[in-house]
Every structure is written in structure tokens, then in C-alpha cells.
C-alpha positions in Angstrom: 92.1 -27.4 190.6 91.6 -30.7 192.0 94.1 -32.3 194.7 97.1 -33.2 193.1 100.4 -34.6 194.7 102.0 -31.0 193.9 99.0 -29.2 195.5 99.1 -31.6 198.5 103.1 -30.7 198.7 102.3 -27.0 199.1 99.1 -27.3 201.1 101.4 -29.6 203.7 104.1 -27.0 203.3 101.8 -24.0 204.1 100.5 -25.9 207.3 104.0 -26.1 208.3 103.8 -22.3 209.3 100.2 -21.4 209.3 96.9 -22.8 210.1 94.6 -23.6 206.9 91.1 -24.4 206.7 89.5 -26.5 203.9 88.1 -23.2 202.6 91.4 -21.7 202.6 92.7 -24.5 200.7 90.4 -24.3 198.0 90.8 -20.7 197.8 94.8 -21.2 197.1 93.8 -24.0 194.5 92.0 -21.7 192.6 95.1 -19.1 192.3 98.0 -21.6 191.8 98.7 -23.1 188.7 100.3 -26.4 188.0 103.2 -26.4 185.7 105.5 -29.6 184.5 108.6 -28.7 182.8 111.8 -30.4 181.3 115.2 -30.0 182.2 117.0 -26.7 181.3 113.7 -24.8 180.9 113.8 -21.3 181.1 111.2 -19.5 183.4 112.5 -16.2 183.9 115.1 -14.5 181.7 117.6 -11.9 182.5 116.3 -8.3 180.8 112.6 -9.5 181.5 110.3 -8.8 184.1 109.9 -11.9 186.5 105.9 -12.0 186.5 105.9 -15.6 188.8 106.7 -17.2 191.8 107.7 -21.0 191.4 106.7 -23.7 194.1 109.0 -26.5 193.9 106.6 -29.6 194.1 109.3 -32.0 192.6 112.8 -31.1 191.0 115.2 -28.2 190.9 115.5 -24.9 189.8 118.8 -22.6 189.9 118.8 -18.4 189.8 121.6 -17.4 188.0 123.8 -14.2 186.5 126.2 -13.9 184.0 129.1 -12.4 185.1 131.3 -9.8 182.9 133.7 -12.3 182.1 130.9 -14.4 180.1 130.5 -16.9 183.1 127.3 -18.3 184.8 127.3 -17.5 188.7 124.8 -19.3 190.6 123.1 -17.7 193.4 120.2 -19.7 194.4 119.1 -23.3 194.2 115.3 -24.3 194.9 114.6 -28.0 195.5 111.6 -29.5 196.5 109.1 -27.4 198.8 111.4 -24.4 198.2 109.8 -21.3 196.4 111.7 -19.4 193.8 111.4 -16.0 192.4 113.6 -12.7 191.7 111.9 -11.0 194.8 113.2 -7.2 193.4 111.8 -8.0 189.8 108.5 -9.7 190.7 107.9 -6.9 193.7 108.6 -3.9 191.6 107.8 -5.1 188.1 111.2 -4.0 186.8 113.3 -5.9 184.4 115.4 -9.2 186.1 119.3 -9.2 186.4 118.8 -12.7 187.0 117.8 -15.9 184.8 115.4 -18.7 186.6 116.1 -22.4 184.9 115.2 -25.9 185.6 118.2 -28.0 186.4 116.3 -31.0 186.1 112.7 -32.3 185.2 110.2 -30.3 187.5 106.8 -30.3 188.8 106.0 -26.7 189.8 103.1 -24.6 191.2 102.9 -21.0 190.0 101.4 -17.7 190.7 101.6 -14.5 189.1 102.0 -11.0 191.2 98.2 -10.1 190.5 97.2 -13.6 191.6 99.1 -13.5 195.0 98.0 -10.2 195.6 94.2 -11.4 195.5 95.0 -14.4 197.3 96.5 -12.8 200.2 93.1 -10.4 200.5 91.1 -13.4 200.4 93.3 -15.4 202.9 95.5 -13.2 205.3 97.1 -16.0 207.4 99.5 -16.4 204.0 100.7 -13.2 204.7 102.5 -14.5 207.3 103.1 -18.0 205.5 105.1 -15.8 202.7 106.9 -13.9 205.4 108.6 -16.6 207.0 109.5 -18.3 203.8 111.3 -15.0 202.6 113.0 -14.7 206.0 114.3 -18.4 205.7 115.4 -17.8 202.0 117.2 -14.5 203.2 118.7 -16.3 206.0 120.1 -19.1 203.7 121.7 -16.2 201.4 123.1 -14.7 204.7 124.7 -18.0 205.6 126.0 -18.9 202.1 127.7 -15.2 202.0 129.0 -16.0 205.4 130.6 -19.3 204.2 132.0 -17.8 201.1 133.9 -14.9 203.1 134.9 -17.0 206.0 135.9 -20.6 205.0 138.1 -22.2 202.5 136.5 -23.9 199.4 137.6 -27.0 201.1 135.6 -26.1 204.1 132.6 -24.8 202.1 132.1 -28.0 200.2 132.4 -30.4 203.2 129.9 -28.3 205.1 127.4 -28.3 201.9 128.0 -32.1 201.7 127.1 -32.3 205.4 124.2 -30.2 205.4 122.7 -31.5 202.0 124.2 -35.1 201.1 121.3 -35.6 198.8 121.6 -32.6 196.9 125.2 -33.0 195.8 123.9 -36.3 194.0 121.4 -34.3 192.1 123.0 -31.2 191.1 125.8 -31.3 187.9 129.3 -30.7 189.8 130.2 -27.7 187.8 126.9 -25.8 188.8 127.7 -26.9 192.5 131.1 -25.5 192.0 129.5 -22.2 191.0 127.2 -22.0 193.7 129.9 -22.5 196.2 132.1 -19.8 194.7 134.7 -21.7 192.7 135.8 -23.4 189.3 134.9 -26.7 188.5 138.7 -27.9 188.7 139.1 -26.9 192.0 136.0 -28.7 193.0 137.3 -31.9 191.4 140.8 -31.4 193.1 138.7 -31.3 196.6 136.8 -34.4 195.5 139.8 -36.5 194.7 141.5 -35.4 198.0 138.6 -36.5 200.0 138.9 -40.0 198.5 142.7 -40.6 198.9 
């Protein structure tokens, strides 16, 4: 695979965490597959095994569940330079409880579990990279849970706007409401109050 802008994004991201030689870069490129997808593409569906990890070079993905009431509850977003997968399904090769879908047209780099294991054997420093990425993702999830249990909806929305202002513009409001743990109607009221 030649050095596409997507691959360059990934290599730069990896080098923020671990050193990577030119030979390592070439090895990475042989295991990673580029994928360009339109908005609303389903990458992994609940009830199926999640066989791939996705690096978002450009775009946005969401990971969500359907609640017993039939609503979509967004658990996680991945934007530029984030990885996404259902870790439990990917690692254990069990059916997923989550669906992964594109929120906007996206340019991805994709690796399967088999290829990832082979890549890690050939470039051991990537073990550290993927560990650090997983730790960051876990920390982000814990922070989100903390906010859901300790802040009002209005405080959560304000905090999110301060931390991720560009993201608020990119994601449909009903998805943002789902992620923050309230209804689109409640979000509309918060936004209206802020404009007063």
C-alpha cells in the first residue's frame, strides 16, 4: 500500500506514542486496508462478530445499542485519529451487542484480528501503542460515566461544548443528546436557554 494521506495520518498518530522505523512503517502498510465509506454505512452489526478495528483518518463513527424500549443509545464516537471497535467481540470473537456505523462519509484504515496479531508479532512496539490507545479510550469512557452520574444534563452539555466545540457542529443533535444521556427535546431546551 502506497503512502496515502490516510496511512500518513495513522503513522503520525503511532509516532506520537512509540518510535516507528521506516521498515516498521512498511510492515504496517501491508496489514492495513483503506476503506472509504458513505454516511450511514454499517461496519459491524449487533448479533454479529466484530472482526475489524477501524482507524478514522477522516470522518466520524458511532458505536450504539438498541435499548429494550427500541431507542438508540450511543456509547462512543470516533472522529479523526481515533480507533473504534467492539473490544469484547473483537478480542473474544463473540457476537457483539453493539452496532458501529458511519455518522458522516469516512476514510478508514481497517485491520482484522488475525492481521493485527501477525502485525504485533512483527512490530512488537505496536503492543505498547495499542495498549496506550486502549487506556485512553477506557479513560474517556470512565470520564463520560462520571459526568453522567455527577452532572446535570445542562452541565454535561456545557462541558462537552467546551471540550469538543468542533464536534458539536459535526454531529446531529439527536445523536449528541443520546451520547450525553438525554432526549433531543431536552437538548433543544438547553440550547434555547443558552441563546437567551
